N, C-alpha and C positions, 0 to 999 in steps of 0.2 A: 054612772057606776058606783056603787056603795060599798063601806069594807066588807061591810056581811054577807056580801059575795062571794070573798078569798078566803074570808074568816071564818073559821065552824068550829073552834073551841079552844079551852087553857090546853097551851104546851106545857110549859114548867113555869115553876117559881126558881126565879134564881137567889141563890144566899152568899154571899162571901165569907171565906172562913179564916182565919189568923192559922188555923191547926187542921187540916183538910183529912187526915187521918182519923181523928177527933172525931172532927163533923157526922164523918164517915162511920163508924162506931158507931156514935147518941145515935144516928138515925136507923141504924140494924138495929139497935134494942127498943126499938120503937115498930119493927116490923117493917121498912123500907127495906127494899134490895137493893142493892150496886147493879145494875143494868147495863153501864156502860162509863169509862174510863177512858181520856186520854191527858196528851199534853196542850195546852194552846199557847206556844209563846214559852215563856218562863214561869207560866201559872200550868196549875195540874185542875184538872172538871172531872166530875164525878157525877152520874144522872142517877139520881135515889128513887125509886118506885114505890107503891103503897098503892094497890087495887088502881085506879086511875089517876092519882097525883103521881107526879113528878114534882120532884125537886134538883134544881144546879147546882149543885157544890162548886166552891172553886176556889185555889190560895187567893189571898190579897191579903198586902200586908197592913192594907187600914180596913178597919171593920168598924160599925157606928158603936156596940158592943151595950144597946142598950135597946128597948123595944125600938121599932122601928127599920130594921137593921135589915131588910129584906130589902135586894137593889130593883129589883125589876119584877113585872108577870111576864110570862112573853104567850102572847098567840097564837095559835097553828093556825099558816094558812097555806092555801091551793096554791094561789097563784100569787105569787111575790111582788112582780112586775106590777099587776092590775091594785096587788092593795094600796104597794107602795105610789101610785096616781089617784085612788081614791083617798088617802090621807094627805095628798099635796091641795087636792079637791075643797077638803074641809080645813084647808090652814094652820095646819098641825105645825108645831115647832120640832125639825125634827134632830137629833141627836148626832147619825149618820146619814150615811146613803146608805145602799145595797150592799152587804157585803157578805164575801163567801169565808165558807169554815169548811175546813176539811173533816169534821163530824160524821159520827154513825158512817154506814156504808157508800155513801155515793155522795156525802158532805151538808150543808147544808149550805142559807142563804138569809139577811136578816136584813131588818135597818129597824132605829127605835126612835121613837118619839116623848114626847113631854105630858105628862096629864096635867089639870089645871092645879095637880097641889105640889107638881115637877116629880110624878114620881115616874117611876121610867117605866114604857110600855115597849116591851121585843113582838115585833112581827116576824114569823120566824116560820121558813117554809123547810120542811126535808125532801131533799132532792132524791 
């Protein structure tokens, strides 16, 4: 099993924000549309879309505040269990196990791995 058998696209880019409303307004000024907002524990999350590009903005008390402030890229997945198994076979460094969240209409499942430069790569399946 290869990871490419279940990963088919870039799903979103995750950007932490110290002021979510300000971030939403900024991306709207660039032409993005606010397509989904939801609480996530004590944080709030907003997904912004422009064409095929989706940005996930979320409340976070600690942001880098400098270039390189993007937290993660998320790969769209059609089979989270197969993708997880493929990453295990590759010997990836996992940040977490498959985790469900009540996002979108039917929820999601995701897990995260680290890339060679400690970048976070989230593999996410919308259910």
